[in-house]
Phi, psi and omega in degrees: 000129177277163175296155182201155173298147178265329170304123182075002178285144184276110183252009181088185186269356178089192184298145175302149185245105181278138177057056185299130177280149169294134189236024172111162016273171185233077177286144190256342187233156175082179184305326183276007186300129175265332183232070187297135178064024185289145177223155176282119181249350180198140174236161170223165181244158187285141180291154174251013182255168175285134179246114178267126179211163176297147176080016180192164169136160169284143190235116180276139177267120170276329173213143167255255185257344184244011173100186181289159177300138177230083188261121180311131172080010181226140182290156181299320188291319181295315175301323182287314184299316171314323174290310187297322188277359175308125187299332185268002179252145177244348186227158168232162186221137183223151185214078176286167166275154179304315181295341172283338182252351180207121182251348185207155185294147170092350185208157171265151178232073189284133180307156174300319182294329177298312183283331175295313187295321179291322177295318184286329177296314177302313184302321185258012178068030183245156178253165187245136161251149183205160167221147169261116182280122175294324175214139185219112181289001180266357172249146183290328188267154171308152178285320181288151188290164187303327184290349178252352191298316176275356182261325188246119182291151167246157191240122177302123179286150182260131180119177180230154175269131174238150184128177189283353174257008189296328188278335188259322185272315184245040180290330176279181184299133182278089173215157174229153178287163175280096179305327182284357185289137181302320179302316181287327177286324176300312178293323176297310181297322176296319176301313183288319176307308185297317179286323182286344174290332183262322196242343182299118179082003187289134182292351172278349186253126183271317177192166171235133180285137173303134176272118182243183181294146164077222195281138178057005180077025175274355179092026176202163170233033178308141002270011179284125186275157183081198180205186185262007188260160175298332183202166172297326180295316182296322176304308193289322180287331177291316182278341166301314183289328182286333179289316182305310179309313181295312185298323181295315179293319189253061186288337184246344178257129182305131171267142183234106180262131183299146180265022175306127173303147189281065182302323180266004176058055182246002180091032177308315187303318181298316182293324166302307187303303184290339169297307181293315181295343182262016182073021183256187192236173184231165186210157173226137190269024168185181178240331180263088195213192181310141171308327185290326179288324180296319182298317181292315182299316188282339186236022177295163177299150187297327188278000183264119177283154177235123181261132170248124179250114175221138177282135182254163183269165171276190180270005180294133179319315187291337186265344195289340172069034182305129173204127184051038180076005178250147181270157178305310178300331178289322176296324177297311188293318178306318181281332166302311181286344175292326183271006176065048169299144170272331185230151168221137187280134167248107181202153174251105189318112181060022179215046195289134177184133184296333177300321184291320178298311183293330188295333179269316184300314181303329184266326182224073176297322187307312185306302189295317179302316178299317175298310185295341179260000176233343186296144176078202183259153179222090189266136176212153178280086188300309184242141166231116184258143172242152179205169178228130176214131177055033175083013180234133178282151181213163177229145156251121189262116179260102185278126168257164181216107181266006180281189176257345183234161170278153180295126177282075177152215185243126178272124169247142184246133179222131178268130178238162173278185184288345176264008174088011180274140184286130176259314186205150188198156182178167185243151174264166187294155189302140178067023171248145000277151175284169181287000171233150173088179178239123180260123181261153177204143189250133174235123179263140184263157179295159177303139171091005177254138165263170191272332193287139186091346189279170186245138174241124184240153183236144173229152172245115176267120178234115178063044176082351176258139184259129182237136181303143185237121182271129169306134177264063181235163187270344179289154186291135177249166176274172182302334182263017173071007175282168176246132173283124186276129178207155176285125166231016173235126186261140178299000000 
């Protein structure tokens, strides 16, 4: 598949919409009235608080490319918990090497910091995103486990690394394994099967990054040209097969594929296309980067989440990058929000520590607070119309979205009685409501019910799993995040 513009591209209809609600038009008068005599009976206003929901949030990095924090005189658990408990982050992220999670065939050997991260995430009510790095130039050892070293040949890359990081980042032999080797593919499929058996559809997992070609699994081995396969066709076929393995294993958990341009001609565009069409998500590993990545993030289908990974500076004066009164981090955040991201990384590149994050936040809290309050989607029932037709009451819910992104999936609305029993339910179109305008949907109540005192609840369905959705409104919510309907607009 060649590169193409994302704007105006036909991505299909998106995830399936179960129990689709009628979403207009809504004429009020005459013989063709759908909502005869309807009137606005209640309105809500957007919240000014951080709202935690699936499919969005600031994401603190426990490990990036060089492992978890190792702070002298501090236990690993404390160093990780200090990151997890940062009040403005809602998700956590870990990125181990393959050989760190599996040392022998047929079983996982998860590192201590993996288990600590998951335990702390559960304790603090946050979810985990992760990637298993197949190869990582920041570690001296190969990425693949030792039990594959004598079975799978490696191929020397062509070219040299030039620059100020040449001696530290790429000091080891510049080689990558033959991913198309039968032993490698069998072990890769086993790895996904072992992980998925434990984590596919787990409430603890937010998403998994697709494992791609080359360095860090990002889909490239820049600046080394070419690849390790006999031909471009074999490269593309191999990565299509490896994506198929991941799509089959991770049927309930979102996969997130990097938007990296296909520098090494291994079929990245095909992987991205199949990722989006299968209801999965995309990511970029920085924000000040190629035009094609910005175009993809900006013009993705509304139901597709976008993850933006960018390393932030500490609060050290020499790192702030002040220009026109703005810090580098503020410029980063402005542009992450401009592309409509669902997630943004909170991490000090290769130097993860809560103290480093707070050294900036304590001096300049406003940019991070703004990101936490605007990132992703922020849905609320802005308008609520009531009507009566054929002796039954009904509601039209006008959904608004004060965030910068659409919900990555299908929003389901449910009206319950005061005891929490479902009366009527249905879904709006995938990726709605978008960040501008009002998206309307109709719910008819059973005979004998009036609307006042009922509860309006929302859920977000992602890959067949429904997650509670907290309304992002200033009006008081119930403990289950539902909104009690009452008249606050008078004729």
